N, C-alpha and C positions, 0 to 999 in steps of 0.2 A: 874645132877637134869637138869630136860629137862623142860620147859614150853614155849610153842607153838613154838615150830620148832627152840627157840633159847636157848643155853644154859647159865645157872645160876651156879654162886658159892652154898656154905653150909647158905651163909644168904638169898639166893633168885635175889643178884642184877644180872644184864646181863654182863656176859663176853665177852671181845674183840671179835670179830669177824676172824676167822683164815681162815677157810676154804672158800672161796667165790666161788669156783665150784659148793656148794651145793646150793646155792643158783637163779644158772643158772634156776631151776626148778619152783623157787617162788620168783623173782625179789623184790616182792612187799615189802615196809614200814612193819616193824613191826607191830602187832596187839599192844603193848605195847605205840607206836608212834600214831597211828592213835585214839585208843581212850583214849590218855593223860586228863586229865580231867584239867580245864582251874581255878587252883586254885590263878594266879594273873591277874585278866583281868585291866590290864593295861589299856586299853581302854575308858573305864569309866570315870577312873578318867582323862585323857588326856580332853576329851568334857569338863568333868567340869570344869578344868583349863584353859582352852580357853573360856570357857565362863563367868567365873571369869574376865578376863585378857579384856575382851571386853566392859564388864560391868562400869572396874574399868578405862579403856582407854575413853571410852565416856563421865565418870564422869569430867574428866580432859578438856575435848574437851567442854564442856559445859560449865565448871566452870572460863578457866581460858581463853578461845579463843572464846566462843564465847559471 
């Protein structure tokens, strides 16, 4: 089975690359790699954690030091 010029097994999972000479004409990454959905947006969680840490540190500073 072939999808997007990449070999897949019967379940549709991509197989390991064996013929590197075949990609000399099209060396770009696979369409699956470019169009991969962002189902784990860690960047949003990191910003929330940073903001919470800043607020907690500011509270500790104003309560104990100021």
